[in-house]
VMD Tcl script that draws the C-alpha trace (Angstrom):
set ca {
  {0.45 -176.50 111.72}
  {-0.52 -175.59 115.31}
  {0.45 -178.25 117.80}
  {3.19 -179.76 115.63}
  {6.63 -180.03 117.28}
  {9.41 -177.79 116.06}
  {12.11 -179.60 114.03}
  {15.44 -179.91 115.80}
  {18.86 -179.71 114.16}
  {21.07 -182.57 115.38}
  {24.65 -183.47 114.39}
  {24.60 -181.08 111.48}
  {21.54 -182.68 109.89}
  {18.15 -180.99 109.80}
  {14.94 -182.94 109.23}
  {13.43 -182.66 105.75}
  {10.05 -183.49 104.36}
  {9.00 -187.05 103.73}
  {8.98 -186.80 99.96}
  {10.82 -189.53 98.15}
  {14.46 -188.87 97.41}
  {13.65 -188.76 93.69}
  {10.73 -186.35 94.00}
  {7.33 -187.96 93.69}
  {8.44 -190.67 91.25}
  {6.62 -193.93 91.81}
  {8.85 -197.00 92.31}
  {7.77 -198.61 89.03}
  {8.38 -195.41 87.12}
  {11.76 -194.95 88.75}
  {12.75 -198.53 87.90}
  {11.72 -198.01 84.29}
  {13.76 -194.80 84.14}
  {16.80 -196.57 85.60}
  {16.54 -199.38 83.05}
  {16.23 -196.90 80.20}
  {19.21 -194.85 81.39}
  {21.32 -197.96 81.87}
  {20.45 -199.15 78.37}
  {21.49 -195.81 76.85}
  {24.77 -195.82 78.77}
  {25.52 -199.49 78.11}
  {25.00 -199.31 74.34}
  {27.41 -196.40 73.96}
  {30.04 -197.38 76.53}
  {30.26 -201.05 75.54}
  {30.47 -200.11 71.86}
  {33.25 -197.62 72.58}
  {35.16 -200.21 74.61}
  {34.78 -202.85 71.90}
  {35.96 -200.60 69.08}
  {38.45 -198.41 70.95}
  {41.03 -201.03 71.86}
  {44.07 -198.76 71.79}
  {44.97 -196.93 74.99}
  {43.75 -193.39 75.38}
  {45.87 -190.34 74.70}
  {45.14 -189.19 78.26}
  {47.73 -191.34 80.07}
  {45.49 -194.39 80.30}
  {48.45 -196.68 81.00}
  {49.35 -194.73 84.15}
  {45.74 -194.57 85.35}
  {45.34 -198.30 84.76}
  {48.57 -198.97 86.65}
  {47.35 -196.89 89.61}
  {44.10 -198.89 89.73}
  {45.97 -202.18 89.33}
  {48.48 -201.43 92.07}
  {45.98 -200.15 94.61}
  {43.83 -203.23 94.00}
  {46.89 -205.28 94.97}
  {47.61 -203.26 98.12}
  {50.19 -200.84 96.69}
  {50.20 -197.07 96.15}
  {52.46 -195.69 93.40}
  {54.99 -193.00 94.25}
  {57.61 -190.92 92.46}
  {59.51 -193.06 89.98}
  {57.31 -196.14 90.39}
  {57.50 -198.19 87.15}
  {54.31 -199.39 85.52}
  {53.37 -202.94 86.47}
  {54.50 -205.62 83.97}
  {50.87 -206.63 83.40}
  {49.99 -203.09 82.34}
  {53.06 -202.76 80.11}
  {52.20 -206.00 78.30}
  {48.64 -204.86 77.68}
  {49.95 -201.52 76.44}
  {52.20 -203.25 73.90}
  {49.43 -205.57 72.72}
  {46.75 -202.90 72.51}
  {48.86 -200.11 71.06}
  {48.56 -196.43 71.76}
  {48.52 -193.12 69.98}
  {49.36 -193.33 66.27}
  {53.11 -192.97 65.70}
  {54.01 -193.90 69.28}
  {56.82 -196.47 69.43}
  {56.11 -199.41 71.73}
  {57.99 -202.68 72.34}
  {56.46 -205.70 70.59}
  {53.62 -207.67 72.16}
  {55.55 -210.58 73.68}
  {54.48 -212.47 76.78}
  {57.60 -214.65 76.86}
  {59.97 -211.95 78.14}
  {59.45 -209.44 80.96}
  {58.77 -205.91 79.65}
  {61.41 -203.24 80.30}
  {59.76 -200.02 81.58}
  {62.49 -197.74 80.19}
  {61.57 -198.82 76.65}
  {58.11 -197.29 76.98}
  {57.01 -193.65 76.66}
  {57.40 -191.59 79.81}
  {60.19 -193.93 80.99}
  {57.43 -196.43 81.75}
  {56.68 -194.65 85.05}
  {53.39 -193.96 86.78}
  {53.67 -190.18 86.88}
  {50.00 -189.77 87.88}
  {50.66 -190.93 91.44}
  {49.74 -187.46 92.75}
  {46.01 -187.95 92.21}
  {43.92 -188.92 95.26}
  {43.20 -192.66 95.37}
  {39.42 -193.17 95.66}
  {38.60 -193.56 91.96}
  {41.47 -195.99 91.51}
  {40.58 -197.99 94.60}
  {36.95 -198.46 93.54}
  {37.78 -199.16 89.91}
  {40.73 -201.42 90.65}
  {39.01 -203.53 93.29}
  {35.92 -204.08 91.13}
  {38.05 -204.89 88.08}
  {40.12 -207.37 90.07}
  {36.93 -208.96 91.36}
  {35.60 -209.30 87.82}
  {38.90 -210.95 86.90}
  {37.75 -214.04 88.78}
  {35.19 -214.61 86.01}
  {37.52 -213.59 83.17}
  {41.07 -214.69 83.99}
  {43.96 -213.58 81.84}
  {45.52 -210.28 80.74}
  {42.25 -208.35 80.68}
  {42.65 -205.90 83.57}
  {42.35 -202.77 81.42}
  {39.20 -204.08 79.73}
  {37.63 -204.92 83.08}
  {38.61 -201.55 84.54}
  {37.04 -199.86 81.53}
  {33.80 -201.73 82.18}
  {33.65 -200.13 85.63}
  {33.34 -196.80 83.82}
  {29.82 -197.86 82.86}
  {28.93 -198.02 86.56}
  {30.38 -194.56 87.20}
  {28.34 -193.16 84.32}
  {25.11 -194.89 85.33}
  {25.47 -193.61 88.90}
  {25.94 -190.08 87.53}
  {22.85 -190.36 85.32}
  {20.62 -191.60 88.13}
  {21.91 -188.91 90.49}
  {21.36 -186.22 87.87}
  {17.83 -187.51 87.35}
  {17.28 -187.11 91.09}
  {18.67 -183.57 91.03}
  {16.40 -182.46 88.20}
  {13.40 -183.98 89.99}
  {14.30 -182.13 93.20}
  {14.41 -178.88 91.23}
  {10.85 -179.60 90.12}
  {11.47 -181.10 86.69}
  {9.01 -183.72 85.50}
  {9.93 -187.38 85.04}
  {10.21 -187.04 81.27}
  {12.40 -183.95 81.49}
  {14.62 -185.44 84.18}
  {15.14 -188.67 82.25}
  {15.86 -186.88 78.97}
  {18.26 -184.50 80.72}
  {20.14 -187.34 82.40}
  {20.33 -189.19 79.07}
  {22.36 -186.31 77.65}
  {25.43 -187.24 79.72}
  {26.73 -190.16 77.58}
  {25.93 -188.14 74.45}
  {28.77 -185.76 75.37}
  {31.83 -187.22 73.56}
  {34.21 -186.34 76.40}
  {31.99 -188.02 78.98}
  {31.71 -191.11 76.78}
  {35.49 -191.28 76.44}
  {36.08 -190.95 80.18}
  {33.46 -193.64 80.85}
  {34.94 -196.12 78.36}
  {38.61 -195.77 79.34}
  {40.54 -195.94 82.62}
  {40.72 -192.34 83.77}
  {39.68 -190.54 86.95}
  {37.68 -188.15 84.77}
  {35.06 -190.92 84.83}
  {34.06 -189.77 88.32}
  {33.57 -186.14 87.24}
  {29.96 -186.46 85.98}
  {28.97 -188.17 89.23}
  {30.68 -185.43 91.25}
  {28.78 -182.73 89.37}
  {25.48 -184.59 89.71}
  {25.92 -185.02 93.46}
  {26.63 -181.32 93.86}
  {23.52 -180.44 91.82}
  {21.39 -182.69 94.03}
  {22.79 -181.18 97.23}
  {22.22 -177.67 95.90}
  {18.60 -178.60 95.18}
  {18.22 -179.83 98.77}
  {19.60 -176.51 99.97}
  {17.53 -174.21 97.76}
  {14.29 -176.19 97.60}
  {14.16 -177.87 101.02}
  {16.26 -175.43 103.04}
  {18.53 -178.31 104.09}
  {21.51 -176.56 105.69}
  {22.90 -179.57 107.56}
  {26.66 -179.84 107.08}
  {27.25 -183.58 107.47}
  {26.14 -184.88 104.05}
  {27.68 -182.04 101.97}
  {30.98 -182.24 103.86}
  {31.15 -186.01 103.41}
  {30.25 -185.66 99.73}
  {32.99 -183.05 99.26}
  {35.53 -185.30 100.94}
  {34.64 -188.23 98.69}
  {34.47 -186.39 95.36}
  {37.76 -184.62 96.08}
  {39.28 -188.02 96.83}
  {38.46 -189.11 93.25}
  {40.20 -186.10 91.68}
  {40.91 -182.64 93.03}
  {39.19 -180.86 90.13}
  {36.06 -182.95 90.69}
  {35.45 -180.87 93.82}
  {34.71 -177.75 91.76}
  {30.89 -178.18 91.79}
  {30.89 -178.61 95.57}
  {32.97 -175.45 95.90}
  {30.32 -173.73 93.78}
  {27.74 -174.93 96.32}
  {29.88 -173.38 99.05}
  {30.01 -170.12 97.09}
  {26.21 -170.11 96.81}
  {25.99 -170.56 100.58}
  {28.26 -167.56 101.17}
  {26.30 -165.36 98.76}
  {22.99 -166.35 100.35}
  {24.38 -165.69 103.81}
  {25.76 -162.28 102.92}
  {22.74 -161.19 100.88}
  {20.21 -162.60 103.33}
  {18.50 -164.18 100.36}
  {15.18 -165.92 101.01}
  {15.14 -168.00 97.83}
  {15.05 -171.29 99.71}
  {12.02 -172.46 101.66}
  {13.42 -171.94 105.15}
  {11.40 -172.85 108.26}
  {9.52 -169.77 109.40}
  {10.79 -170.08 112.97}
  {14.46 -169.87 111.92}
  {15.87 -166.35 112.33}
  {17.90 -164.65 109.62}
  {21.01 -164.59 111.83}
  {20.73 -168.31 112.56}
  {20.16 -169.04 108.88}
  {23.26 -167.08 107.93}
  {25.30 -168.91 110.54}
  {24.14 -172.28 109.20}
  {25.05 -171.30 105.64}
  {28.51 -170.08 106.61}
  {29.18 -173.22 108.65}
  {28.11 -175.32 105.66}
  {30.35 -173.37 103.28}
  {33.28 -173.57 105.67}
  {32.80 -177.32 106.10}
  {32.85 -177.88 102.34}
  {36.04 -175.85 101.90}
  {37.67 -177.56 104.86}
  {36.85 -181.04 103.53}
  {38.36 -180.06 100.18}
  {41.55 -178.77 101.77}
  {41.92 -181.82 104.01}
  {41.97 -184.16 101.00}
  {44.00 -181.87 98.74}
  {46.70 -180.96 101.24}
  {46.59 -184.27 103.06}
  {47.28 -186.32 99.95}
  {50.02 -183.93 98.83}
  {51.72 -184.30 102.20}
  {51.35 -188.09 102.09}
  {53.00 -188.35 98.66}
  {55.57 -185.57 99.17}
  {58.39 -187.76 100.49}
  {57.55 -191.13 98.94}
  {59.55 -192.66 96.11}
  {62.69 -191.46 94.36}
  {64.39 -188.32 95.62}
  {65.01 -185.45 93.16}
  {62.51 -187.05 90.78}
  {61.54 -185.10 87.64}
  {58.34 -185.97 85.82}
  {58.97 -187.44 82.36}
  {56.12 -185.31 80.99}
  {57.26 -182.02 82.56}
  {56.93 -179.09 80.19}
  {54.67 -180.86 77.69}
  {51.47 -179.03 78.66}
  {52.73 -176.27 80.95}
  {54.66 -173.14 80.06}
  {56.83 -170.98 82.34}
  {55.39 -167.73 83.66}
  {57.32 -164.54 83.00}
  {56.81 -161.61 85.35}
  {53.50 -161.24 87.16}
  {51.23 -164.27 86.61}
  {47.94 -162.45 86.03}
  {47.96 -162.37 82.22}
  {48.84 -166.07 81.97}
  {46.42 -167.28 84.65}
  {43.48 -165.36 83.20}
  {44.30 -166.06 79.55}
  {41.97 -169.08 79.39}
  {39.21 -167.65 81.60}
  {36.24 -167.87 79.20}
  {37.37 -170.83 77.10}
  {34.99 -173.13 78.97}
  {32.05 -171.76 76.98}
  {33.50 -173.16 73.76}
  {35.65 -176.10 74.85}
  {33.80 -178.00 77.58}
  {31.81 -179.96 74.95}
  {33.67 -179.59 71.66}
  {37.22 -180.12 72.95}
  {37.31 -183.90 73.37}
  {39.31 -186.98 72.42}
  {38.14 -190.40 71.26}
  {40.27 -193.16 69.80}
  {40.48 -192.83 65.98}
  {38.60 -196.12 65.59}
  {35.66 -194.60 67.49}
  {35.78 -190.92 66.54}
  {34.60 -189.46 63.25}
  {33.20 -186.39 61.54}
  {29.70 -187.38 62.63}
  {30.63 -187.09 66.31}
  {32.46 -183.82 65.67}
  {29.35 -182.27 64.10}
  {27.12 -183.60 66.88}
  {29.46 -182.14 69.52}
  {29.18 -178.70 67.91}
  {25.38 -178.83 67.90}
  {25.28 -180.19 71.44}
  {27.57 -177.43 72.69}
  {25.37 -174.75 71.14}
  {22.23 -176.14 72.80}
  {23.56 -177.30 76.17}
  {25.73 -174.29 76.97}
  {22.66 -172.12 76.41}
  {20.89 -174.10 79.16}
  {21.95 -171.88 82.10}
  {20.83 -168.71 80.30}
  {17.54 -170.32 79.27}
  {16.73 -171.49 82.79}
  {17.52 -168.04 84.18}
  {15.27 -166.36 81.60}
  {12.40 -168.77 82.30}
  {12.71 -168.53 86.11}
  {11.90 -165.83 88.63}
  {14.89 -163.77 89.74}
  {16.67 -165.29 92.76}
  {14.54 -168.42 92.60}
  {16.18 -171.82 93.09}
  {16.40 -172.51 89.35}
  {17.72 -169.00 88.65}
  {20.49 -169.49 91.21}
  {21.27 -172.92 89.76}
  {21.64 -171.45 86.26}
  {23.92 -168.72 87.56}
  {26.00 -171.36 89.33}
  {26.38 -173.32 86.08}
  {27.62 -170.20 84.29}
  {30.05 -169.59 87.14}
  {31.32 -173.15 86.74}
  {32.09 -172.59 83.06}
  {34.10 -169.51 83.98}
  {35.75 -171.04 87.04}
  {37.09 -174.37 85.82}
  {39.82 -172.98 83.51}
  {40.93 -170.65 86.30}
  {40.97 -173.57 88.76}
  {43.20 -175.56 86.40}
  {45.56 -172.62 85.96}
  {45.80 -172.04 89.71}
  {46.50 -175.71 90.37}
  {49.25 -175.77 87.74}
  {50.74 -172.54 89.10}
  {50.76 -173.77 92.71}
  {52.23 -177.17 91.87}
  {54.81 -176.28 89.22}
  {54.89 -172.50 88.77}
  {53.63 -172.93 85.20}
  {50.43 -172.17 83.31}
  {48.49 -173.95 80.56}
  {48.18 -172.06 77.23}
  {45.09 -174.17 76.58}
  {42.83 -175.84 79.16}
  {41.29 -179.07 77.88}
  {37.53 -179.41 78.01}
  {37.76 -182.60 80.05}
  {38.85 -180.57 83.07}
  {35.38 -179.03 83.17}
  {33.52 -182.31 82.87}
  {32.08 -182.01 86.38}
  {30.12 -178.94 85.21}
  {28.45 -180.82 82.33}
  {25.66 -182.30 84.54}
  {24.71 -178.76 85.61}
  {24.42 -177.71 81.97}
  {22.26 -180.71 81.10}
  {20.04 -180.12 84.14}
  {19.60 -176.44 83.26}
  {18.50 -177.35 79.74}
  {16.00 -179.89 81.09}
  {14.58 -177.40 83.60}
  {14.29 -174.67 80.94}
  {12.39 -177.05 78.65}
  {10.19 -178.02 81.59}
  {9.36 -174.37 82.26}
  {8.27 -173.94 78.63}
  {6.49 -177.30 78.37}
  {8.90 -178.39 75.65}
  {9.10 -182.04 76.65}
  {8.77 -183.37 73.13}
  {11.57 -181.10 71.93}
  {13.94 -182.28 74.67}
  {13.09 -185.96 74.17}
  {13.51 -185.59 70.41}
  {16.87 -183.87 70.84}
  {18.15 -186.55 73.24}
  {16.75 -189.32 71.04}
  {18.34 -187.96 67.87}
  {21.63 -187.56 69.71}
  {21.49 -191.15 70.92}
  {20.82 -192.47 67.41}
  {23.60 -190.36 65.89}
  {26.13 -191.33 68.57}
  {25.17 -195.01 68.42}
  {25.53 -195.18 64.63}
  {28.88 -193.39 64.80}
  {30.38 -195.24 67.78}
  {29.35 -198.68 66.48}
  {30.73 -197.85 63.05}
  {27.41 -198.46 61.30}
  {27.41 -194.97 59.79}
  {29.97 -192.19 59.76}
  {30.62 -189.19 57.55}
  {34.34 -189.94 57.64}
  {37.34 -189.59 59.97}
  {37.47 -186.63 62.33}
}
mol new
graphics top color blue
foreach p $ca { graphics top sphere $p radius 0.5 }
foreach p [lrange $ca 0 end-1] q [lrange $ca 1 end] { graphics top cylinder $p $q radius 0.2 }
display resetview
């Protein structure tokens, strides 16, 4: 309005409107939503922890060791043996069916070489933030539950990671204009994804992936809806999510890609201040994109350099060659061989312990994949071309295409190999975008009852299956 002072950009942060961070949600409503989301997450995660006592197929012993060591002031390196406490729990809990483990005996020290993978922590190459947060909290909880329970306590921290992701996703959907009901129902879809539930009920840095994707969705909403082009918050967010796991940075890199496209195309989808010139707007977007990429590279390369010369010299991973295959000739055919597998595998390709999994969950995952993966297309069809929601849907589709390629490139750079099959869990950071797109598409069509019914039915089905009350049989 006339007479109002012009906003000033300072330290990479531009002023935004005074709306609440979670849209126009009233405090009481927001509290009720948080309690409901926590209840949904707690029922499923605690049930999965209680019934899935065996260690996960996805190297849970090594992830637990990393968290345990960093909580005690140590960082694993090449050839570092698993801590005796972790080895004992592994023996007592058991692992994958058919896997030979030493007997559960607390009277004698465990011998690492008697365990699979030489009893080494071969996941030392991951950045440390997830392990630091999980390990420190689990060690703190150990004050109230002394004894050999570190893995159980670390698994409980997964509930906090999941709840944080759900609340952040709720905020993102609200910022994109979704109603309270749609945002809550969309966020409630996260623990209904079997892969997300597994990551949240075991010790694995995949547990941070849904939160990483939700944060990126929220920051993209700030960019497209509010015109927030400040670099400080996105760069810090990129640094932190990359520090949980390198692949968790994929959604933030998608945000950077959106910035570049908007800068090059001169797109006016976002509500930019009228006094900001097109050239200045482009410069802000390119600076933001560059900052995100730089933050990613700092963590990725920095941690690789830090770990490069630590531990045993001439060390060879005990799991080398299990997942990767050598590349013959030019790498293009191998690297692009899994390009579109994300559309079918990001939901349906999952693992749960046999005591938790079953045919019921398998059938639900197939239905969920059909509905949720259609979310980006639905939100694009129900939104104006180049609008904020349309761009968000396109970004979600790009994420499904990009994550298998990102995995292949990482494997090629690190070992010169490729993966014949890219597991769905590597694309878990894209799942929040899919859920948000579905919620926004339902919002555009006024299909709130349909979305709530779908989420509610999924919760009932998953609860009955995970608790063992009802199942159609083993998976």
